[in-house]
N, CA, C and O atoms as CSV, one atom per row, in Angstrom:
chain,resi,resn,atom,element,x,y,z
A,1,MET,N,N,-21.606,15.214,7.525
A,1,MET,CA,C,-20.556,14.790,8.422
A,1,MET,C,C,-21.054,13.624,9.270
A,1,MET,O,O,-22.239,13.526,9.586
A,2,PHE,N,N,-20.146,12.766,9.622
A,2,PHE,CA,C,-20.499,11.586,10.415
A,2,PHE,C,C,-19.950,11.728,11.828
A,2,PHE,O,O,-18.922,12.370,12.044
A,3,SER,N,N,-20.636,11.130,12.774
A,3,SER,CA,C,-20.091,11.057,14.127
A,3,SER,C,C,-18.916,10.085,14.096
A,3,SER,O,O,-18.766,9.314,13.148
A,4,LYS,N,N,-18.104,10.125,15.112
A,4,LYS,CA,C,-16.943,9.226,15.180
A,4,LYS,C,C,-17.397,7.763,15.105
A,4,LYS,O,O,-16.779,6.943,14.426
A,5,GLN,N,N,-18.467,7.458,15.801
A,5,GLN,CA,C,-18.983,6.092,15.813
A,5,GLN,C,C,-19.513,5.683,14.429
A,5,GLN,O,O,-19.283,4.562,13.977
A,6,GLU,N,N,-20.220,6.598,13.769
A,6,GLU,CA,C,-20.726,6.310,12.415
A,6,GLU,C,C,-19.569,6.119,11.433
A,6,GLU,O,O,-19.613,5.238,10.574
A,7,ALA,N,N,-18.543,6.943,11.567
A,7,ALA,CA,C,-17.366,6.820,10.694
A,7,ALA,C,C,-16.686,5.473,10.911
A,7,ALA,O,O,-16.299,4.815,9.945
A,8,GLN,N,N,-16.536,5.057,12.161
A,8,GLN,CA,C,-15.931,3.761,12.459
A,8,GLN,C,C,-16.755,2.624,11.876
A,8,GLN,O,O,-16.202,1.664,11.341
A,9,GLN,N,N,-18.061,2.728,11.977
A,9,GLN,CA,C,-18.942,1.696,11.443
A,9,GLN,C,C,-18.820,1.607,9.924
A,9,GLN,O,O,-18.763,0.509,9.371
A,10,LEU,N,N,-18.780,2.748,9.252
A,10,LEU,CA,C,-18.629,2.760,7.793
A,10,LEU,C,C,-17.295,2.156,7.372
A,10,LEU,O,O,-17.228,1.405,6.399
A,11,LYS,N,N,-16.242,2.481,8.099
A,11,LYS,CA,C,-14.924,1.905,7.800
A,11,LYS,C,C,-14.959,0.384,7.947
A,11,LYS,O,O,-14.425,-0.347,7.112
A,12,LYS,N,N,-15.593,-0.074,9.013
A,12,LYS,CA,C,-15.709,-1.514,9.242
A,12,LYS,C,C,-16.493,-2.169,8.101
A,12,LYS,O,O,-16.098,-3.222,7.599
A,13,GLU,N,N,-17.591,-1.554,7.695
A,13,GLU,CA,C,-18.393,-2.072,6.582
A,13,GLU,C,C,-17.579,-2.084,5.286
A,13,GLU,O,O,-17.662,-3.030,4.502
A,14,PHE,N,N,-16.798,-1.034,5.069
A,14,PHE,CA,C,-15.973,-0.933,3.870
A,14,PHE,C,C,-15.000,-2.108,3.786
A,14,PHE,O,O,-14.948,-2.802,2.771
A,15,TRP,N,N,-14.230,-2.329,4.851
A,15,TRP,CA,C,-13.211,-3.386,4.819
A,15,TRP,C,C,-13.858,-4.772,4.759
A,15,TRP,O,O,-13.313,-5.677,4.127
A,16,THR,N,N,-14.997,-4.946,5.398
A,16,THR,CA,C,-15.726,-6.216,5.315
A,16,THR,C,C,-16.211,-6.445,3.885
A,16,THR,O,O,-16.080,-7.546,3.350
A,17,ALA,N,N,-16.765,-5.416,3.276
A,17,ALA,CA,C,-17.240,-5.537,1.891
A,17,ALA,C,C,-16.092,-5.824,0.940
A,17,ALA,O,O,-16.249,-6.606,0.002
A,18,PHE,N,N,-14.944,-5.208,1.165
A,18,PHE,CA,C,-13.778,-5.472,0.319
A,18,PHE,C,C,-13.364,-6.937,0.444
A,18,PHE,O,O,-13.124,-7.608,-0.560
A,19,GLY,N,N,-13.282,-7.423,1.670
A,19,GLY,CA,C,-12.893,-8.816,1.890
A,19,GLY,C,C,-13.864,-9.812,1.277
A,19,GLY,O,O,-13.454,-10.862,0.782
A,20,LYS,N,N,-15.154,-9.482,1.311
A,20,LYS,CA,C,-16.154,-10.366,0.714
A,20,LYS,C,C,-16.136,-10.281,-0.814
A,20,LYS,O,O,-16.361,-11.280,-1.498
A,21,SER,N,N,-15.870,-9.093,-1.340
A,21,SER,CA,C,-15.842,-8.915,-2.800
A,21,SER,C,C,-14.609,-9.562,-3.429
A,21,SER,O,O,-14.670,-10.054,-4.555
A,22,PHE,N,N,-13.503,-9.560,-2.709
A,22,PHE,CA,C,-12.245,-10.095,-3.229
A,22,PHE,C,C,-11.604,-10.974,-2.159
A,22,PHE,O,O,-10.610,-10.595,-1.541
A,23,PRO,N,N,-12.191,-12.159,-1.950
A,23,PRO,CA,C,-11.715,-13.040,-0.874
A,23,PRO,C,C,-10.445,-13.793,-1.270
A,23,PRO,O,O,-10.501,-14.916,-1.772
A,24,ARG,N,N,-9.332,-13.167,-1.040
A,24,ARG,CA,C,-8.064,-13.828,-1.307
A,24,ARG,C,C,-7.051,-13.396,-0.272
A,24,ARG,O,O,-7.242,-12.400,0.426
A,25,LYS,N,N,-5.992,-14.140,-0.181
A,25,LYS,CA,C,-4.932,-13.801,0.771
A,25,LYS,C,C,-3.909,-12.933,0.053
A,25,LYS,O,O,-3.294,-13.355,-0.926
A,26,TRP,N,N,-3.741,-11.730,0.548
A,26,TRP,CA,C,-2.750,-10.811,-0.009
A,26,TRP,C,C,-1.429,-11.001,0.722
A,26,TRP,O,O,-1.413,-11.469,1.860
A,27,ILE,N,N,-0.333,-10.646,0.087
A,27,ILE,CA,C,0.988,-10.779,0.706
A,27,ILE,C,C,1.117,-9.856,1.923
A,27,ILE,O,O,1.603,-10.290,2.967
A,28,LEU,N,N,0.702,-8.622,1.813
A,28,LEU,CA,C,0.706,-7.594,2.855
A,28,LEU,C,C,1.924,-7.680,3.777
A,28,LEU,O,O,3.005,-7.221,3.408
A,29,TYR,N,N,1.768,-8.261,4.970
A,29,TYR,CA,C,2.869,-8.301,5.936
A,29,TYR,C,C,3.710,-9.564,5.808
A,29,TYR,O,O,4.703,-9.707,6.521
A,30,ASP,N,N,3.349,-10.463,4.940
A,30,ASP,CA,C,4.017,-11.759,4.818
A,30,ASP,C,C,5.110,-11.734,3.745
A,30,ASP,O,O,5.190,-12.635,2.910
A,31,THR,N,N,5.950,-10.692,3.777
A,31,THR,CA,C,7.015,-10.558,2.775
A,31,THR,C,C,8.255,-11.352,3.147
A,31,THR,O,O,9.179,-11.484,2.344
A,32,LYS,N,N,8.277,-11.880,4.362
A,32,LYS,CA,C,9.439,-12.585,4.914
A,32,LYS,C,C,10.591,-11.628,5.211
A,32,LYS,O,O,11.717,-12.060,5.455
A,33,VAL,N,N,10.302,-10.328,5.190
A,33,VAL,CA,C,11.273,-9.308,5.579
A,33,VAL,C,C,10.614,-8.473,6.667
A,33,VAL,O,O,9.569,-7.862,6.445
A,34,LYS,N,N,11.226,-8.451,7.836
A,34,LYS,CA,C,10.657,-7.694,8.949
A,34,LYS,C,C,10.576,-6.208,8.577
A,34,LYS,O,O,11.536,-5.622,8.077
A,35,ASP,N,N,9.429,-5.631,8.831
A,35,ASP,CA,C,9.177,-4.200,8.603
A,35,ASP,C,C,9.164,-3.800,7.129
A,35,ASP,O,O,9.414,-2.639,6.802
A,36,LEU,N,N,8.879,-4.733,6.252
A,36,LEU,CA,C,8.658,-4.459,4.826
A,36,LEU,C,C,7.269,-5.013,4.516
A,36,LEU,O,O,7.047,-6.222,4.571
A,37,SER,N,N,6.334,-4.114,4.189
A,37,SER,CA,C,4.963,-4.576,4.019
A,37,SER,C,C,4.227,-3.773,2.959
A,37,SER,O,O,4.597,-2.650,2.618
A,38,PHE,N,N,3.178,-4.391,2.457
A,38,PHE,CA,C,2.280,-3.758,1.496
A,38,PHE,C,C,1.013,-3.373,2.249
A,38,PHE,O,O,0.563,-4.100,3.134
A,39,LYS,N,N,0.438,-2.221,1.890
A,39,LYS,CA,C,-0.729,-1.751,2.634
A,39,LYS,C,C,-1.787,-1.157,1.709
A,39,LYS,O,O,-1.489,-0.563,0.673
A,40,PHE,N,N,-3.037,-1.347,2.133
A,40,PHE,CA,C,-4.189,-0.685,1.542
A,40,PHE,C,C,-4.570,0.450,2.497
A,40,PHE,O,O,-4.584,0.261,3.713
A,41,THR,N,N,-4.876,1.614,1.952
A,41,THR,CA,C,-5.320,2.735,2.770
A,41,THR,C,C,-6.441,3.457,2.029
A,41,THR,O,O,-6.378,3.635,0.812
A,42,ALA,N,N,-7.451,3.863,2.759
A,42,ALA,CA,C,-8.529,4.662,2.165
A,42,ALA,C,C,-9.023,5.637,3.214
A,42,ALA,O,O,-9.108,5.310,4.397
A,43,ASP,N,N,-9.349,6.848,2.759
A,43,ASP,CA,C,-9.913,7.848,3.657
A,43,ASP,C,C,-11.010,8.608,2.925
A,43,ASP,O,O,-11.586,8.092,1.967
A,44,ASN,N,N,-11.303,9.811,3.359
A,44,ASN,CA,C,-12.415,10.554,2.762
A,44,ASN,C,C,-12.041,11.277,1.473
A,44,ASN,O,O,-12.897,11.929,0.875
A,45,LYS,N,N,-10.785,11.183,1.026
A,45,LYS,CA,C,-10.356,11.889,-0.182
A,45,LYS,C,C,-9.698,11.013,-1.238
A,45,LYS,O,O,-9.711,11.345,-2.424
A,46,LYS,N,N,-9.115,9.882,-0.801
A,46,LYS,CA,C,-8.365,9.069,-1.747
A,46,LYS,C,C,-8.174,7.649,-1.227
A,46,LYS,O,O,-8.470,7.331,-0.075
A,47,ALA,N,N,-7.666,6.815,-2.125
A,47,ALA,CA,C,-7.285,5.447,-1.780
A,47,ALA,C,C,-5.826,5.269,-2.182
A,47,ALA,O,O,-5.375,5.853,-3.168
A,48,GLU,N,N,-5.093,4.468,-1.426
A,48,GLU,CA,C,-3.681,4.222,-1.715
A,48,GLU,C,C,-3.345,2.751,-1.557
A,48,GLU,O,O,-3.949,2.033,-0.759
A,49,VAL,N,N,-2.367,2.325,-2.337
A,49,VAL,CA,C,-1.725,1.030,-2.159
A,49,VAL,C,C,-0.245,1.351,-2.058
A,49,VAL,O,O,0.300,2.060,-2.904
A,50,SER,N,N,0.407,0.832,-1.024
A,50,SER,CA,C,1.798,1.222,-0.810
A,50,SER,C,C,2.684,0.052,-0.422
A,50,SER,O,O,2.227,-0.986,0.057
A,51,LEU,N,N,3.961,0.267,-0.648
A,51,LEU,CA,C,5.026,-0.581,-0.126
A,51,LEU,C,C,5.718,0.275,0.923
A,51,LEU,O,O,6.327,1.295,0.600
A,52,ASP,N,N,5.622,-0.141,2.179
A,52,ASP,CA,C,6.214,0.604,3.283
A,52,ASP,C,C,7.438,-0.129,3.798
A,52,ASP,O,O,7.386,-1.321,4.097
A,53,ILE,N,N,8.537,0.599,3.897
A,53,ILE,CA,C,9.800,0.067,4.414
A,53,ILE,C,C,10.021,0.785,5.739
A,53,ILE,O,O,10.357,1.968,5.770
A,54,GLU,N,N,9.827,0.048,6.836
A,54,GLU,CA,C,9.716,0.680,8.146
A,54,GLU,C,C,10.826,0.320,9.131
A,54,GLU,O,O,10.645,0.482,10.338
A,55,MET,N,N,11.955,-0.157,8.650
A,55,MET,CA,C,13.030,-0.520,9.565
A,55,MET,C,C,13.447,0.688,10.403
A,55,MET,O,O,13.548,1.805,9.893
A,56,LYS,N,N,13.688,0.452,11.693
A,56,LYS,CA,C,14.154,1.532,12.564
A,56,LYS,C,C,15.579,1.932,12.206
A,56,LYS,O,O,15.939,3.107,12.283
A,57,ASP,N,N,16.380,0.958,11.817
A,57,ASP,CA,C,17.760,1.227,11.428
A,57,ASP,C,C,17.765,1.875,10.041
A,57,ASP,O,O,17.402,1.244,9.049
A,58,GLU,N,N,18.174,3.119,9.987
A,58,GLU,CA,C,18.122,3.877,8.743
A,58,GLU,C,C,18.973,3.248,7.645
A,58,GLU,O,O,18.610,3.322,6.471
A,59,LEU,N,N,20.097,2.629,8.003
A,59,LEU,CA,C,20.942,1.993,6.993
A,59,LEU,C,C,20.212,0.848,6.297
A,59,LEU,O,O,20.267,0.728,5.074
A,60,PHE,N,N,19.533,0.013,7.070
A,60,PHE,CA,C,18.770,-1.088,6.472
A,60,PHE,C,C,17.593,-0.550,5.657
A,60,PHE,O,O,17.343,-1.003,4.540
A,61,ARG,N,N,16.878,0.415,6.223
A,61,ARG,CA,C,15.741,0.992,5.505
A,61,ARG,C,C,16.196,1.566,4.165
A,61,ARG,O,O,15.553,1.333,3.141
A,62,ASN,N,N,17.281,2.301,4.165
A,62,ASN,CA,C,17.792,2.882,2.923
A,62,ASN,C,C,18.274,1.809,1.950
A,62,ASN,O,O,18.102,1.940,0.738
A,63,ALA,N,N,18.873,0.757,2.481
A,63,ALA,CA,C,19.356,-0.324,1.608
A,63,ALA,C,C,18.187,-0.994,0.883
A,63,ALA,O,O,18.268,-1.249,-0.319
A,64,TYR,N,N,17.100,-1.282,1.608
A,64,TYR,CA,C,15.927,-1.881,0.965
A,64,TYR,C,C,15.291,-0.909,-0.017
A,64,TYR,O,O,14.878,-1.310,-1.105
A,65,TYR,N,N,15.210,0.338,0.347
A,65,TYR,CA,C,14.635,1.348,-0.543
A,65,TYR,C,C,15.446,1.419,-1.841
A,65,TYR,O,O,14.873,1.443,-2.930
A,66,GLU,N,N,16.764,1.453,-1.727
A,66,GLU,CA,C,17.624,1.527,-2.919
A,66,GLU,C,C,17.478,0.276,-3.785
A,66,GLU,O,O,17.504,0.367,-5.013
A,67,LYS,N,N,17.326,-0.879,-3.160
A,67,LYS,CA,C,17.112,-2.123,-3.919
A,67,LYS,C,C,15.838,-2.025,-4.747
A,67,LYS,O,O,15.842,-2.298,-5.947
A,68,VAL,N,N,14.759,-1.638,-4.097
A,68,VAL,CA,C,13.485,-1.523,-4.807
A,68,VAL,C,C,13.593,-0.438,-5.877
A,68,VAL,O,O,13.147,-0.623,-7.010
A,69,TRP,N,N,14.180,0.678,-5.510
A,69,TRP,CA,C,14.288,1.796,-6.446
A,69,TRP,C,C,15.131,1.432,-7.660
A,69,TRP,O,O,14.896,1.956,-8.749
A,70,SER,N,N,16.110,0.542,-7.496
A,70,SER,CA,C,16.934,0.126,-8.634
A,70,SER,C,C,16.106,-0.640,-9.672
A,70,SER,O,O,16.542,-0.819,-10.809
A,71,LEU,N,N,14.924,-1.086,-9.276
A,71,LEU,CA,C,14.020,-1.821,-10.160
A,71,LEU,C,C,12.858,-0.933,-10.629
A,71,LEU,O,O,11.790,-1.432,-10.985
A,72,GLU,N,N,13.075,0.361,-10.623
A,72,GLU,CA,C,12.025,1.341,-10.920
A,72,GLU,C,C,11.260,1.023,-12.204
A,72,GLU,O,O,10.029,1.042,-12.206
A,73,ASP,N,N,11.964,0.735,-13.283
A,73,ASP,CA,C,11.295,0.493,-14.564
A,73,ASP,C,C,10.406,-0.740,-14.512
A,73,ASP,O,O,9.313,-0.744,-15.080
A,74,MET,N,N,10.866,-1.785,-13.834
A,74,MET,CA,C,10.071,-3.004,-13.728
A,74,MET,C,C,8.821,-2.768,-12.875
A,74,MET,O,O,7.740,-3.275,-13.176
A,75,LEU,N,N,8.996,-1.986,-11.803
A,75,LEU,CA,C,7.845,-1.672,-10.956
A,75,LEU,C,C,6.825,-0.848,-11.741
A,75,LEU,O,O,5.621,-1.085,-11.642
A,76,LYS,N,N,7.305,0.106,-12.510
A,76,LYS,CA,C,6.403,0.958,-13.297
A,76,LYS,C,C,5.624,0.128,-14.315
A,76,LYS,O,O,4.467,0.432,-14.604
A,77,GLU,N,N,6.246,-0.913,-14.858
A,77,GLU,CA,C,5.537,-1.793,-15.791
A,77,GLU,C,C,4.361,-2.483,-15.109
A,77,GLU,O,O,3.337,-2.736,-15.744
A,78,GLU,N,N,4.502,-2.786,-13.833
A,78,GLU,CA,C,3.462,-3.513,-13.096
A,78,GLU,C,C,2.351,-2.617,-12.545
A,78,GLU,O,O,1.182,-3.003,-12.554
A,79,ILE,N,N,2.712,-1.422,-12.064
A,79,ILE,CA,C,1.710,-0.603,-11.377
A,79,ILE,C,C,1.471,0.755,-12.029
A,79,ILE,O,O,0.586,1.493,-11.598
A,80,GLY,N,N,2.238,1.095,-13.050
A,80,GLY,CA,C,2.082,2.407,-13.675
A,80,GLY,C,C,2.840,3.467,-12.893
A,80,GLY,O,O,3.748,3.153,-12.123
A,81,ASP,N,N,2.466,4.707,-13.093
A,81,ASP,CA,C,3.134,5.808,-12.394
A,81,ASP,C,C,2.907,5.698,-10.897
A,81,ASP,O,O,1.840,5.286,-10.443
A,82,PHE,N,N,3.919,6.070,-10.146
A,82,PHE,CA,C,3.833,5.972,-8.688
A,82,PHE,C,C,4.614,7.104,-8.050
A,82,PHE,O,O,5.365,7.825,-8.708
A,83,TYR,N,N,4.413,7.235,-6.757
A,83,TYR,CA,C,5.142,8.205,-5.950
A,83,TYR,C,C,6.150,7.455,-5.108
A,83,TYR,O,O,5.976,6.275,-4.807
A,84,LYS,N,N,7.208,8.156,-4.733
A,84,LYS,CA,C,8.199,7.551,-3.844
A,84,LYS,C,C,8.727,8.622,-2.909
A,84,LYS,O,O,8.859,9.787,-3.286
A,85,GLU,N,N,9.020,8.220,-1.709
A,85,GLU,CA,C,9.625,9.139,-0.760
A,85,GLU,C,C,10.517,8.334,0.168
A,85,GLU,O,O,10.056,7.463,0.906
A,86,GLU,N,N,11.805,8.644,0.114
A,86,GLU,CA,C,12.768,7.920,0.934
A,86,GLU,C,C,12.593,8.225,2.418
A,86,GLU,O,O,12.829,7.366,3.268
A,87,TYR,N,N,12.178,9.454,2.725
A,87,TYR,CA,C,11.973,9.863,4.116
A,87,TYR,C,C,10.539,10.368,4.263
A,87,TYR,O,O,10.285,11.572,4.234
A,88,PHE,N,N,9.623,9.442,4.419
A,88,PHE,CA,C,8.199,9.741,4.528
A,88,PHE,C,C,7.840,9.740,6.014
A,88,PHE,O,O,8.120,8.773,6.721
A,89,THR,N,N,7.227,10.810,6.480
A,89,THR,CA,C,6.860,10.905,7.894
A,89,THR,C,C,5.386,10.553,8.070
A,89,THR,O,O,4.505,11.191,7.494
A,90,LEU,N,N,5.141,9.529,8.876
A,90,LEU,CA,C,3.778,9.110,9.195
A,90,LEU,C,C,3.144,10.105,10.163
A,90,LEU,O,O,3.831,10.941,10.750
A,91,ASP,N,N,1.836,10.004,10.321
A,91,ASP,CA,C,1.112,10.889,11.237
A,91,ASP,C,C,1.653,10.805,12.666
A,91,ASP,O,O,1.600,11.784,13.410
A,92,ASN,N,N,2.173,9.639,13.046
A,92,ASN,CA,C,2.687,9.466,14.404
A,92,ASN,C,C,4.134,9.944,14.558
A,92,ASN,O,O,4.722,9.813,15.632
A,93,GLY,N,N,4.709,10.502,13.474
A,93,GLY,CA,C,6.070,11.030,13.529
A,93,GLY,C,C,7.147,10.065,13.093
A,93,GLY,O,O,8.296,10.467,12.908
A,94,LYS,N,N,6.805,8.804,12.926
A,94,LYS,CA,C,7.781,7.805,12.502
A,94,LYS,C,C,8.180,8.055,11.050
A,94,LYS,O,O,7.337,8.341,10.200
A,95,VAL,N,N,9.479,7.941,10.783
A,95,VAL,CA,C,9.993,8.121,9.428
A,95,VAL,C,C,10.188,6.750,8.793
A,95,VAL,O,O,10.846,5.876,9.358
A,96,ILE,N,N,9.605,6.576,7.609
A,96,ILE,CA,C,9.731,5.333,6.854
A,96,ILE,C,C,10.099,5.697,5.416
A,96,ILE,O,O,10.181,6.875,5.069
A,97,SER,N,N,10.315,4.694,4.597
A,97,SER,CA,C,10.414,4.890,3.154
A,97,SER,C,C,9.146,4.303,2.553
A,97,SER,O,O,8.673,3.256,2.994
A,98,ARG,N,N,8.599,4.972,1.551
A,98,ARG,CA,C,7.321,4.533,0.989
A,98,ARG,C,C,7.324,4.714,-0.520
A,98,ARG,O,O,7.820,5.706,-1.053
A,99,ILE,N,N,6.751,3.719,-1.189
A,99,ILE,CA,C,6.474,3.785,-2.622
A,99,ILE,C,C,4.992,3.484,-2.744
A,99,ILE,O,O,4.521,2.479,-2.211
A,100,TRP,N,N,4.237,4.351,-3.449
A,100,TRP,CA,C,2.791,4.177,-3.447
A,100,TRP,C,C,2.133,4.713,-4.703
A,100,TRP,O,O,2.699,5.502,-5.460
A,101,VAL,N,N,0.903,4.242,-4.887
A,101,VAL,CA,C,0.008,4.748,-5.929
A,101,VAL,C,C,-1.248,5.227,-5.232
A,101,VAL,O,O,-1.617,4.720,-4.173
A,102,GLU,N,N,-1.904,6.211,-5.837
A,102,GLU,CA,C,-3.112,6.722,-5.200
A,102,GLU,C,C,-4.177,7.054,-6.235
A,102,GLU,O,O,-3.898,7.317,-7.405
A,103,LYS,N,N,-5.387,7.028,-5.752
A,103,LYS,CA,C,-6.555,7.363,-6.569
A,103,LYS,C,C,-7.333,8.429,-5.814
A,103,LYS,O,O,-7.790,8.212,-4.692
A,104,HIS,N,N,-7.475,9.581,-6.451
A,104,HIS,CA,C,-8.199,10.699,-5.838
A,104,HIS,C,C,-9.659,10.696,-6.273
A,104,HIS,O,O,-10.031,10.041,-7.246
A,105,GLY,N,N,-10.470,11.434,-5.540
A,105,GLY,CA,C,-11.875,11.587,-5.899
A,105,GLY,C,C,-12.745,10.434,-5.450
A,105,GLY,O,O,-13.866,10.275,-5.932
A,106,VAL,N,N,-12.236,9.623,-4.525
A,106,VAL,CA,C,-13.027,8.533,-3.953
A,106,VAL,C,C,-13.014,8.696,-2.439
A,106,VAL,O,O,-12.130,9.353,-1.888
A,107,SER,N,N,-13.986,8.104,-1.776
A,107,SER,CA,C,-14.080,8.236,-0.330
A,107,SER,C,C,-14.597,6.956,0.303
A,107,SER,O,O,-15.555,6.346,-0.172
A,108,ILE,N,N,-13.947,6.572,1.375
A,108,ILE,CA,C,-14.395,5.415,2.146
A,108,ILE,C,C,-15.789,5.668,2.728
A,108,ILE,O,O,-16.500,4.724,3.073
A,109,PHE,N,N,-16.174,6.935,2.836
A,109,PHE,CA,C,-17.467,7.298,3.413
A,109,PHE,C,C,-18.576,7.432,2.374
A,109,PHE,O,O,-19.707,7.779,2.714
A,110,ASN,N,N,-18.258,7.160,1.119
A,110,ASN,CA,C,-19.253,7.211,0.047
A,110,ASN,C,C,-19.372,5.804,-0.550
A,110,ASN,O,O,-18.514,5.375,-1.321
A,111,LYS,N,N,-20.424,5.107,-0.191
A,111,LYS,CA,C,-20.590,3.726,-0.666
A,111,LYS,C,C,-20.621,3.638,-2.186
A,111,LYS,O,O,-20.302,2.590,-2.748
A,112,ASN,N,N,-21.000,4.721,-2.859
A,112,ASN,CA,C,-21.016,4.714,-4.321
A,112,ASN,C,C,-19.615,4.635,-4.925
A,112,ASN,O,O,-19.473,4.285,-6.096
A,113,SER,N,N,-18.584,4.951,-4.153
A,113,SER,CA,C,-17.219,4.865,-4.683
A,113,SER,C,C,-16.483,3.612,-4.219
A,113,SER,O,O,-15.328,3.399,-4.590
A,114,TRP,N,N,-17.137,2.787,-3.413
A,114,TRP,CA,C,-16.456,1.610,-2.895
A,114,TRP,C,C,-15.970,0.673,-3.998
A,114,TRP,O,O,-14.825,0.224,-3.964
A,115,GLN,N,N,-16.814,0.378,-4.962
A,115,GLN,CA,C,-16.424,-0.554,-6.014
A,115,GLN,C,C,-15.210,-0.024,-6.781
A,115,GLN,O,O,-14.312,-0.784,-7.144
A,116,GLU,N,N,-15.196,1.271,-7.018
A,116,GLU,CA,C,-14.060,1.893,-7.709
A,116,GLU,C,C,-12.778,1.745,-6.880
A,116,GLU,O,O,-11.712,1.473,-7.433
A,117,ILE,N,N,-12.878,1.921,-5.571
A,117,ILE,CA,C,-11.729,1.740,-4.684
A,117,ILE,C,C,-11.287,0.276,-4.697
A,117,ILE,O,O,-10.098,-0.017,-4.815
A,118,PHE,N,N,-12.259,-0.646,-4.574
A,118,PHE,CA,C,-11.924,-2.070,-4.558
A,118,PHE,C,C,-11.163,-2.465,-5.825
A,118,PHE,O,O,-10.155,-3.168,-5.753
A,119,GLU,N,N,-11.643,-2.017,-6.971
A,119,GLU,CA,C,-10.994,-2.362,-8.235
A,119,GLU,C,C,-9.600,-1.757,-8.320
A,119,GLU,O,O,-8.678,-2.395,-8.827
A,120,PHE,N,N,-9.439,-0.544,-7.832
A,120,PHE,CA,C,-8.120,0.090,-7.767
A,120,PHE,C,C,-7.197,-0.728,-6.866
A,120,PHE,O,O,-6.064,-1.027,-7.246
A,121,PHE,N,N,-7.673,-1.088,-5.682
A,121,PHE,CA,C,-6.875,-1.895,-4.761
A,121,PHE,C,C,-6.395,-3.180,-5.429
A,121,PHE,O,O,-5.209,-3.504,-5.386
A,122,VAL,N,N,-7.315,-3.901,-6.041
A,122,VAL,CA,C,-6.978,-5.194,-6.639
A,122,VAL,C,C,-5.968,-5.023,-7.770
A,122,VAL,O,O,-4.968,-5.739,-7.824
A,123,GLU,N,N,-6.223,-4.087,-8.661
A,123,GLU,CA,C,-5.318,-3.874,-9.788
A,123,GLU,C,C,-3.907,-3.522,-9.313
A,123,GLU,O,O,-2.929,-4.109,-9.776
A,124,LYS,N,N,-3.805,-2.582,-8.406
A,124,LYS,CA,C,-2.485,-2.104,-7.981
A,124,LYS,C,C,-1.778,-3.090,-7.068
A,124,LYS,O,O,-0.568,-3.280,-7.191
A,125,MET,N,N,-2.512,-3.726,-6.147
A,125,MET,CA,C,-1.856,-4.691,-5.264
A,125,MET,C,C,-1.408,-5.913,-6.059
A,125,MET,O,O,-0.342,-6.465,-5.785
A,126,ASN,N,N,-2.201,-6.345,-7.037
A,126,ASN,CA,C,-1.751,-7.440,-7.895
A,126,ASN,C,C,-0.436,-7.078,-8.572
A,126,ASN,O,O,0.466,-7.911,-8.658
A,127,GLY,N,N,-0.319,-5.843,-9.052
A,127,GLY,CA,C,0.908,-5.384,-9.685
A,127,GLY,C,C,2.073,-5.371,-8.710
A,127,GLY,O,O,3.164,-5.836,-9.042
A,128,PHE,N,N,1.857,-4.844,-7.511
A,128,PHE,CA,C,2.906,-4.843,-6.489
A,128,PHE,C,C,3.341,-6.272,-6.170
A,128,PHE,O,O,4.534,-6.546,-6.049
A,129,GLU,N,N,2.378,-7.178,-6.034
A,129,GLU,CA,C,2.711,-8.561,-5.697
A,129,GLU,C,C,3.480,-9.253,-6.823
A,129,GLU,O,O,4.457,-9.957,-6.569
A,130,ARG,N,N,3.040,-9.052,-8.063
A,130,ARG,CA,C,3.789,-9.647,-9.190
A,130,ARG,C,C,5.226,-9.151,-9.179
A,130,ARG,O,O,6.159,-9.936,-9.345
A,131,PHE,N,N,5.404,-7.866,-8.986
A,131,PHE,CA,C,6.736,-7.270,-8.921
A,131,PHE,C,C,7.544,-7.901,-7.789
A,131,PHE,O,O,8.690,-8.303,-7.993
A,132,TYR,N,N,6.956,-7.987,-6.607
A,132,TYR,CA,C,7.684,-8.512,-5.457
A,132,TYR,C,C,8.074,-9.976,-5.653
A,132,TYR,O,O,9.210,-10.361,-5.376
A,133,TYR,N,N,7.143,-10.781,-6.123
A,133,TYR,CA,C,7.462,-12.200,-6.320
A,133,TYR,C,C,8.547,-12.387,-7.385
A,133,TYR,O,O,9.379,-13.286,-7.268
A,134,GLU,N,N,8.543,-11.558,-8.402
A,134,GLU,CA,C,9.547,-11.654,-9.461
A,134,GLU,C,C,10.943,-11.290,-8.951
A,134,GLU,O,O,11.928,-11.915,-9.343
A,135,TYR,N,N,11.031,-10.284,-8.080
A,135,TYR,CA,C,12.332,-9.768,-7.649
A,135,TYR,C,C,12.602,-9.979,-6.158
A,135,TYR,O,O,13.495,-9.354,-5.585
A,136,GLU,N,N,11.833,-10.850,-5.548
A,136,GLU,CA,C,11.927,-11.078,-4.103
A,136,GLU,C,C,13.342,-11.443,-3.657
A,136,GLU,O,O,13.852,-10.862,-2.699
A,137,ASP,N,N,13.975,-12.386,-4.329
A,137,ASP,CA,C,15.315,-12.815,-3.909
A,137,ASP,C,C,16.312,-11.665,-3.977
A,137,ASP,O,O,17.134,-11.495,-3.077
A,138,PHE,N,N,16.239,-10.878,-5.042
A,138,PHE,CA,C,17.131,-9.727,-5.180
A,138,PHE,C,C,16.867,-8.701,-4.081
A,138,PHE,O,O,17.810,-8.193,-3.475
A,139,ILE,N,N,15.607,-8.392,-3.817
A,139,ILE,CA,C,15.257,-7.392,-2.806
A,139,ILE,C,C,15.700,-7.846,-1.420
A,139,ILE,O,O,16.221,-7.044,-0.645
A,140,LYS,N,N,15.500,-9.115,-1.102
A,140,LYS,CA,C,15.806,-9.627,0.235
A,140,LYS,C,C,17.297,-9.790,0.491
A,140,LYS,O,O,17.703,-9.921,1.645
A,141,ASP,N,N,18.111,-9.787,-0.534
A,141,ASP,CA,C,19.551,-10.031,-0.400
A,141,ASP,C,C,20.283,-8.769,0.065
A,141,ASP,O,O,20.964,-8.104,-0.716
A,142,ILE,N,N,20.130,-8.464,1.326
A,142,ILE,CA,C,20.806,-7.278,1.929
A,142,ILE,C,C,21.925,-7.747,2.823
A,142,ILE,O,O,22.618,-6.927,3.425
């Protein structure tokens, strides 16, 4: 087990190593749609790449979710099997819509699994980005 400070340091090292290993600009928050973003997440059990739809207005959030969901087959071609949840509750209680892929059996606290996480991140985020750039105009037309 790590102290809180040691865990924070390892997380910082992890994200720094990822940025140095794959120095490129990801789309992430630059989708040109407020509260629609792509995210990398890693913890002590798994790694995730997600598309988070976080509009406070449920009608807009649902409209964007339905747009993306209508392209399910195209998204699956880019990223493979994925999970989706129209009403996903974050740890802070906020409800969002989320579409994501995950890799189990890896840990941000195990440096031996970092490369595996990095490769997963790159493969899946590249797929999400290709999908978004291909269908961006359709998705944004709400």
